[in-house]
TORPADREN-773598 format. One record per residue: residue in one letter; x, y, z of N, C-alpha, C, CB in turn. Coordinates in steps of 0.02 Angstrom, whole numbers, plus 50000, padded with zeros to 5 digits. Glycine has a CB too. Layout:
N
aXYZXYZXYZXYZ;...
# end
This chain:
87
m537575848355758537995844255801538455839855758537565840055848;s539075839355775539545835455734539455827955746540275837555750;q539665824155695539615816855698540175814055741539635813855627;p540045808655778540585805455815541075802255767540305800155865;p541695801455787542185798355743541975791155726542885798355776;t542095789355664541935782555643542535777955657541755782455567;p542415771455660542975766855669543495767555614542725759655672;a543285769055553543755769755497544225775655510543375770855430;a543965781255533544375787055547544865785655605543945793155564;i544625782055655545055780455711545625775755689544645777155768;l545455770755648545955766155623546455769655578545625760455585;q546225774055535546675777755491547175781855531546275782355443;t546945785055583547385789055625547885784555662546975793155675;g547635779055688548075774455725548595771155681547665769255758;l548405769355621548865765855576549335770455539548465761755527;a549225776955541549665781755507550365781755538549365788855511;f550415779255598551065778955633551545774255597550965776655705;w551315768755570551765763655543552185765855484551365757755523;p551915769255434552355771555379552885776455404551935774955324;a552705780755451553185785555478553735781855517552835790655524;k553555776855555554045772955593554505769155546553685768155641;t554225766455491554635762955442555145767655411554185759955387;l554925773655392555385778655363555935780355412554995784955343;l555755781855474556265783755523556745778055538555925786055587;s556505771855540556945766155552557425765255494556535759755562;a557185765855432557615765055373558155770455372557195765355309;i557975776555390558455782055392558975780755446558105788755404;e558745778755505559195777555561559695771955545558805775855624;l559465766855510559895761255492560365762855434559485755255475;g560225768155397560635770055340560455766355276561355768655356;l559845763655272559635759855213559665764055150558925757255223;f559405770155152559385774255092560075776455070558945780455105;t560515777755118561195779555101561545773855066561585781555165;e561465767855091561775761955060561495760854989561655755755103;l560845761454981560535760154916560685765654865559795759354924;a560825771654889560985777054843561625775754804561045783654881;a562055771554831562695769954798562595765354738563165766554848;g562015762354731561875758054673561635751254695562495757354631;p561555746654647561315739954662561745736554716561295735654599;q561415733154761561765730054817561585722654821561595733654884;g562065718554836561915711654853561555711554920562565707254855;y561015707954925560625708454987560995705655047559975704854979;e561435700755038561825698255095562325703555118562195691755076;a562655706755070563145712055088562795717955120563525714355025;l562215719955094561835725455122561625723855193561225727155078;r561365717855203561145715655269561725715955318560845708555266;t562305713655297562895713655341563105720755357563475709955308;r563125725155307563335732155319562845735755366563375736055253;l562205734055361561715737155405561675733855473561025737055373;g562005728055480562005724455544561335721255560562195729155599;l560985718855509560315715955519560325708455513559825718955471;h559885705255549559745698055541559365697355475559325695155602;a559415691655443559095690555378558345691955380559215683455353;r558015689755433557285690955438557135698355446556995686955496;s557545701855486557435708955497557525712855433557925711555551;e558025710955393558145714355329557545713455283558785711755295;a557285707255280556715705855237556095709755260556565698355236;e555985710155325555405713755352555465721255338555335712555427;l556065724055347556175731155333556055732655260556875733355355;r556325728355217556245729355144555505729055126556635723955105;r555145724155152554435723455138554045729455164554155716955169;a554205731755224553865737555253553985743855211554105738755325;c554595744755186554745750555143554345750255078555505750855128;e554285744255050553905743554988553165745055000553985736454960;l552885742255055552175743355070552035750755086551965739055129;a552505754155117552415761255132552535765655071552885763255189;g552765762655015552885766554955553535770354957552315771254944;l553995768455001554625772055008555145769954957554905771155077;k555175763554943555665760754896555345754954860556325758554932;r555605753554801555405747654764556025743554751555035749454697;f556005737354771556585732954764556425727554713556775729754831;e556945724954683556875719654634557415714454649556935722354561;r557225708254652557715702954662557935700254595557425697254706;v558575699454588558865696554528559225690254550559365701554491;r559145684854513559415678354536560175677854532559105672854497;t560475680154478561195679154469561535685754455561335674054413;p561945688454497562045686554566561455688954608562705689254594;p561355686254668560795688654710560905696054728560725684354775;m560475700254705560545707454716559885710554735560825710854653;l559925715854772559355720254783559465726254739559265722254859;i558985727754699559055733554654558515738654672559015731354579;f558735744654686558275750054698558145753554631558555755054751;r557515753954612557325757354550557055764254569556795753254509;a557405769354552557185776154568556615778154522557775781254562;e556105781054552555555783654513555705790954499554865782754551;r555805792654438555975799654420555375802954388556605799954372;p555255809354407554685812954377554785814354303554555819454413;
# end
């Protein structure tokens, strides 16, 4: 007889939705297209994507946590830098 699902398995299945939703939202907003052009000032990027400052920060954080992109803040000038991971 098979074992009933554990809470861990149920949570893993339920939470798997969030990285996929983050990816689809970033694609829909054009985040990856904008970052492919090179380093971006985060204010300019936010404006081009039409995002509120908090929304931009949350999207950036979600992308980092999902392992989709890695960003780096530079103080002068304020920039978002995407560091491509190459094999």
